N, C-alpha and C positions, 0 to 999 in steps of 0.2 A: 529533553528528547526533541528531535526534529521530526515533525510530522509532514510528510509529503502527500498532499491531497490532490488526487487525480479525479475526484468525484465532486458531488454537490458540496456546497459550503457546510461546515459543521456548526451546529448550534452550541450555545454555552452549555446546555445540558449534556450534549454528546461529548464535548470536551471534558467535562467533569467525569463522565462515565469512562472515558479513555484513561484519564489519570488514575482513577480508582482501579481499573483492571490491570494497568501496567505497573502501578506503584511508583510512577515517575511523573514529574510535572512536564507539561508541554512548554518547552522554551521558545519554540518557533513553529509556525505553520506556514508552509509555502504552497500556494494554490497554483496548480499546473493544469492548463486547459487539456481536456481529454477528447474533444470532438475530433473524430477521424474522417479523412477523405477516403471513402470506400473505393475510389478510382485510382488510388495510389498505394504502393506497397507500405504496409504498416511498419516494417523495420526502420525505414528512413524517417518516418514521422515520429516514431517513439524515440529514436536516437536524437533527433533534433530537440524534442521536449526535455529529455534527460540532460542534454548538454546545456540547456537554458537554466537548469537548476543551479549551475555554477559551483558545484563542490569540487574540490581538488581530489586527486586519487587518494591522498592520505585521509581526507575527510570521509570519503565513501567507505573506507575500510575501518575507521575508528569511531565515527560519531554514532550515537544512539539514534537510529532512524526507524520510524514506523511509517507504513504505507497505507493510505486509503486508496485502493486500486480503482481504476475506471470500471464502470458497470459492463461495458462491452467486453465479452469474454476473450475475443481474439486479441484486442489491444492489451488486456490485462496479462495474457500469457506472454506476449512479446515483451511487455514491460518487465515482468519478473525475470525473463531470460537476460535482458540487458542489465538489470540490477544485480543479478547473481554474478555476472561477469565483472562488474565494477566492485562489488562488495566482497566477493569470495564466499558468499553464503546467501541463502534465501532470506530476505527480510521478513519480519512479522507483518501481518496485514490485519486490517480492521474488517469485520463482517457486521453489516447492519441488518436489521429486520424491521418490518412494519410494526408499529404499536397497535395491538388489537383494538378495533373499534374506534380508533382516533379519527375525528373529523375536524378539519381536513387531515388527510393522511400525514402521519409523522413517522420518523424512523428513530430507533434507538440502537445503541451499540450492543450487539449480541455477544460478541467475543473478540478477543485478539487471537489470531491463529498463528502459531509458531511454525511456519513452513519448514524451517531448518530441522526442527525436531521431528516433523512428519517425514522429511527426507531421510533422516538418520534411522528412524524406526523402519522405514520401507527397505533400506539397505540391508538390515539384518534378516529380513524375510527373503531377499534376493539370494542370499548365500546359503539358504537351506536346501 
């Protein structure tokens, strides 16, 4: 699986948690900077970062890809819209959470969120 990391670097423990939750080995991690210029439109900034990933249209549609989204909600929303356009579906994403009582603060992988399944379930409620 290809993990596209738009957030903080992942620890070895977090990588193991991801592999356990997905049942797949992480074959490659690509670190993508997610700092945004608030004075510029996010669409162009996200498009440039996604283009730098260097996947072909075929790869976007066929590779097993997992996303660690940026923490900034606006850029995460724009990123997911771009990826849906390239992939034809919403990719699964990682959700982290603080480890209770950890000093210094640490984060663990809380879940892998299947956005496409959530979309499909919501569509059934739309038609009722």
